[in-house]
N, C-alpha and C positions, 0 to 999 in steps of 0.2 A: 354381647353387643354386636349388632349387625351393622353393616355399613361398608364404607370404602376403606382402602388401605390407609388413607389419612386418619380415619377414625381409629383404626387398629394401632397406628403409631402413637396417637394421642393416648390411648389406653395403656400402651406399653410404657410411655413416659410417666404417666400419672401414677401407675401402679395401683396399690390397694388403699389409697387415701379416701377418706369419707367425702361425700359431696360437700358437707359443710366446711371441712378443712380445706378442700380444694377451692371452693368458691371464695373463702377468706384469703387464701394464698394468691389467687388470681385477681381478686377484686371484681369478680363478676357474680351476678345474682345466681343463687343456687339452682333455680329452675332452668335457667339457660344452660348451666353446666350439665344438668341432668339430660336436657335435650340433645346436646352435642355428644355426650358420652353414649347416648342411646341410638346414635346413628344419624342424627340430623347434620346437615352440612354446616360446619362451624363458620362463624364470622371471622373476618380478618382480625378484629379486636381480640377474639378468643385465642386465635393462633399466636398472635404476638404476645399475649399474656402468658401462654404456656411456654413459649420460647424464653421469655425473660425469667419466669419463675423457676424453670428447670434447667436453664443454661443449654438449651437445645438449639441447634442450627435451624433457621427457617427453611433453608433449602432441603435439609434432610426430612424435617417434619412434613413439608408439603409434598415433596417428590420422592423421598426415600433415597435420594442420591446425596453424595458428599459425606463429610464427617458428621457424626451424630451430634457432637458437642460443639458449641460455638467457641469463638476465640475469647469469650469473656472469662473462661477458665484461667487464661494467662493473666488477664487483668486482675482477677481475684488473687492469684498467687503474688502478683506484684504489690497489691494492696496489703497483703498479710506479711510480706517480707520485712525484715528489720533493716535498718539503715546500713549496718555493716555488711549484710548479705548483698544488698544492692550495690554498694561501693565495690565489693569484691567482684561481682558480676560485670560491672562496668569496666573495672580494671582488667579483667580477663579479656573482655571484648576489645579494649584498646590495645592490649598486647598482641592479640590476634591480628588486628588491623595493621599495627606497626610491622609485624612480620610480613604481612602481605605487601605493604609498601616497600619494604626492603627487597622482597623478591621482584617486585615490579621495577625498582630502580636498577637491580642487577640485570634484569631482562632488557630494560631500555639501554643500559650501558653496552651490553653485548650487541644489541641491534644497531646502536650508533656506530660501534666499531666495525661491524659488518658493512654498514652503509658507507662509511668512509673508505673501507677497503674496496668495495665495489665501485665507488666513484673514482678512486685512484686507479683502478684497473681499466675503467671505461674511458677516462679522460685522454684526449689526444696528447701526443708527446710534447708539442709546443705550447700547451695550455699553461703550464707553470710559468713559462717565461713571458707570457702575455699579461702578467699582473694578476693572475688568478691563482695565487698560492694557497696553501692549505689554511692559512690564517683567515681568509675571507669565507672559507667553507665551514669553519668550526661553528658549532651551535653556541650561541651566546657570545660571539666574538665582539670585539670593540666596534667594528663596523656596524653590526646590528644594533648595538647599544646607542651609538651616535645617531643612527638614522631614526631611532625612536625618540631620542632626546630633542632633536631639532624642532619637531612640531610643538613640543611643550614650551620651548624657549620662545618660539614665534608667538604662541598664544599669550605667554606672559608679557612679551613686548607690546602686543596689541592692547592688552588690558591696561598696562601702564600708560600708554598713549591716550587711551580712552578716558582714563581717570584724571588726566591733567587738566 
């Protein structure tokens, strides 16, 4: 077969299938398949059909770059897997995520303590007596909770007044 690198990759993917088998598999007329395999520039429809039928990446087939097989291999594996295997895989993934969350929580806790320590060192000596104790600087303190709760109460009062 003469032709471009694209034609060479198509021949490589198709292998030694007969024209009739290949045309049936691709859903394209046998004469068109023969022309494309003999070096004619293939249509987009033909390239798409080859990619679908053989699980080949469009990027690889057209340019020669990237992975040869498309991600449909993963989809096929998922379709063929049993429910128990899928549940086990999901369970493993969740355990891994929980471990990551635990590590993030410990990191955030260490970062928070460092931040508190740094704020304690930078704060002027009289700041604690000026009503800015550590309680107001704590993350999730009552002061922060109250300030978030007030707008909700106000909105609820407005709704009640409006509904009267």
